[in-house]
Each structure stands twice: as structure tokens, then as C-alpha cells.
C-alpha positions in Angstrom: 27.5 18.6 -8.6 25.8 15.4 -7.5 23.4 13.7 -9.9 20.0 12.8 -8.5 18.8 9.2 -9.3 15.6 9.0 -11.4 13.4 6.1 -12.1 10.8 5.0 -14.7 7.3 4.1 -13.5 8.2 0.4 -14.0 11.3 0.8 -11.7 9.2 2.8 -9.2 6.5 0.1 -9.3 9.1 -2.7 -8.5 10.8 -0.7 -5.7 7.5 0.3 -4.0 5.7 -3.1 -4.7 2.7 -1.1 -6.1 1.2 -1.5 -9.5 1.8 1.2 -12.1 -1.9 1.7 -12.2 -1.9 2.5 -8.5 1.0 4.9 -8.9 -0.8 6.6 -11.8 -3.9 6.7 -9.6 -2.1 8.4 -6.8 -0.7 11.0 -9.2 -4.2 11.6 -10.7 -5.9 12.2 -7.4 -3.0 14.4 -6.0 -1.6 12.1 -3.4 1.6 11.7 -5.2 3.3 14.7 -7.0 3.4 14.3 -10.8 6.6 13.1 -12.3 8.9 15.1 -14.6 7.8 14.5 -18.2 10.8 13.9 -20.5 8.8 13.5 -23.6 5.3 12.9 -24.6 5.0 9.2 -23.5 7.8 9.1 -20.8 8.1 10.5 -17.3 10.7 10.1 -14.6 10.3 9.8 -10.9 12.8 10.8 -8.2 13.8 9.4 -4.7 11.2 11.8 -3.2 8.5 9.8 -4.9 9.7 6.7 -3.2 9.7 8.4 0.2 6.2 9.6 -0.4 5.0 6.1 -1.5 6.6 4.6 1.7 4.7 7.3 3.7 1.4 6.4 2.0 1.9 2.7 2.8 2.5 3.5 6.4 -0.6 5.7 6.6 -2.7 3.2 4.8 -1.7 0.6 7.5 -2.9 3.1 10.1 -6.3 3.0 8.3 -6.2 6.5 7.1 -8.2 6.9 3.8 -6.7 8.5 0.7 -8.2 11.9 1.4 -6.6 11.9 4.8 -3.3 10.8 3.2 -3.5 13.5 0.6 -4.0 16.1 3.4 -1.1 14.7 5.3 1.2 14.5 2.3 0.4 18.0 1.1 0.8 19.5 4.5 4.3 20.6 5.4 3.9 19.8 9.0 3.1 16.0 8.9 3.2 15.4 12.6 0.5 18.0 13.6 -1.9 16.5 10.9 -1.3 12.9 12.0 -1.9 13.9 15.6 -5.1 15.6 14.6 -6.2 12.6 12.5 -5.6 10.3 15.5 -7.3 12.7 18.0 -10.3 13.3 15.7 -10.7 9.6 14.7 -14.1 9.5 16.2 -16.6 9.0 13.4 -20.3 9.3 14.0 -22.6 6.5 13.1 -24.2 8.6 10.3 -20.7 9.6 8.9 -19.7 6.0 8.9 -22.9 5.0 7.1 -22.8 7.8 4.5 -19.1 7.8 3.8 -19.0 4.1 3.5 -22.0 4.1 1.2 -23.9 1.5 3.1 -27.5 1.3 4.3 -28.6 1.4 8.0 -29.6 -2.3 7.6 -26.1 -3.2 6.4 -24.6 -1.2 9.2 -26.6 -3.2 11.7 -25.6 -6.5 10.1 -21.9 -5.4 10.4 -22.5 -4.8 14.1 -24.4 -8.0 14.6 -21.8 -10.1 12.9 -18.9 -8.3 14.7 -17.2 -7.2 11.6 -17.3 -3.7 13.2 -17.5 -3.1 16.9 -20.4 -1.5 18.8 -19.9 2.3 18.8 -18.2 3.9 21.7 -19.6 6.8 23.6 -17.9 10.1 23.8 -17.7 12.2 26.9 -20.5 14.2 25.4 -22.7 11.1 25.1 -22.4 10.9 21.3 -21.8 7.4 19.9 -18.9 7.1 17.5 -16.7 4.6 15.7 -12.9 4.4 15.3 -10.9 4.6 12.0 -10.6 0.8 12.0 -14.3 0.4 11.9 -14.6 3.1 9.3 -12.0 1.3 7.1 -13.8 -2.0 7.4 -17.2 -0.5 6.7 -15.7 1.3 3.6 -14.3 -2.0 2.3 -17.7 -3.7 2.8 -19.4 -0.8 1.0 -17.0 -1.0 -1.9 -17.6 -4.8 -2.2 -21.4 -4.4 -2.1 -21.3 -1.7 -4.6 -19.6 -4.1 -7.0 -22.3 -6.6 -6.8 -21.3 -8.9 -3.8 -24.3 -9.6 -1.6 -24.0 -8.8 2.1 -24.8 -12.4 2.9 -21.8 -13.6 1.0 -19.6 -11.3 3.0 -21.3 -12.5 6.3 -21.1 -16.2 5.4 -18.1 -16.8 7.6 -19.8 -15.1 10.7 -18.1 -17.6 12.9 -14.7 -16.5 11.4 -15.1 -12.7 11.8 -11.4 -12.1 11.6 -11.3 -13.9 8.2 -14.3 -12.0 7.1 -12.5 -8.7 8.0 -9.4 -9.7 6.0 -11.4 -11.0 3.1 -13.3 -7.6 3.0 -10.2 -5.5 3.1 -8.3 -7.6 0.5 -11.3 -7.8 -1.8 -11.8 -4.0 -1.6 -8.1 -3.5 -2.4 -8.2 -5.9 -5.3 -11.3 -4.2 -6.7 -9.5 -0.8 -6.4 -6.5 -2.2 -8.3 -8.7 -3.6 -11.1 -10.4 -0.3 -11.5 -7.1 1.5 -11.8 -6.0 -1.1 -14.4 -9.2 -0.6 -16.4 -8.8 3.2 -16.3 -5.1 2.7 -17.5 -6.3 0.4 -20.3 -8.6 3.2 -21.6 -5.6 5.4 -22.5 -4.0 2.8 -24.8 
């Protein structure tokens, strides 16, 4: 009988290059299956958890948000869901504004500064954005909601690639800090 390898959250964190707060957050929201509890304060993770975390990283690189990733991970037929996400990546202007928690004014500033592209037009004549624009607008929305002024984000207008990268990195940093703060509440 072969023995399956198990890992502590610290080991899983090192192997996946993700913080323990991020791993705990993924478990909390249902993206990652809960570990096996071995006592009140200790849990163990399996090789399956490593595979799922690798999948999450790949899907995040494809600009799929955590709700989409959760749907994919929890669906037994990954390929169909991924194909559907890619085929249905058209996001209306209103969906982008509402789901990114930004105003119409900020949306227009993102277009004007070229942080996001002008919407494409579908065969039915409906303007839409891609997942990439959606991810960028979500990052900007998260940054603004944490007190950063839109003008500060747009200050490097002539360096839009840098502004995009800054927005994405700052949003990820804010999420990791929030996860760590939630973790601290438990101790």
C-alpha cells in the first residue's frame, strides 16, 4: 500500500509560492478544497492541493477571476468550462462598470488613458470588452476603493503599460494584505 505525501500549510506555501493567507482564503471561498484536519490547530494538504494551486495560477494568468476559477475547479469537465469562458469572454460595458465597482466617469478615463481598450462591437452590434480589460478595470476599481485617487493611477499616462502593471500588482498586493489581516484576527 503506497503512502500518499502530505504537507503542512507552510510547506504548501513554499511549494506553490503563495502566502499562507492566500491559501487559507482560497479554502474559505471554496476555490481550494479544505485540508484534512489532524487536530484542532493542524491540517494537512495533499498533492491534489498542489495540482489545484497550479491550475489556479494558470487560470489567473488567463485573466479569469476567482469566481470563474471556482466554477472551473469545481466542474469535473474542466475543458468545457474553459472553452465556454473563452467563448463567452464578451463583457458588456455595464457589466464591466458594475462588476469592477467603478463609475462611468472612471470608465471613460480608463478608455481615454488607454489602460483599457475601446470596446469591440459584436455581430449583433453590442459593444463589449474582453477579459483582459475586465481584469484591468477590476484592479483599478480595487485600488480606488482602497483610497487611491484615479489621477494617481493615471499619472503615468504616457507609460500605459507601466500603469497597467502597477494597477495589477497593487491590486494583488492589496488582496494579500487583506488576507493577512483576516488571518491575524484569528490569533
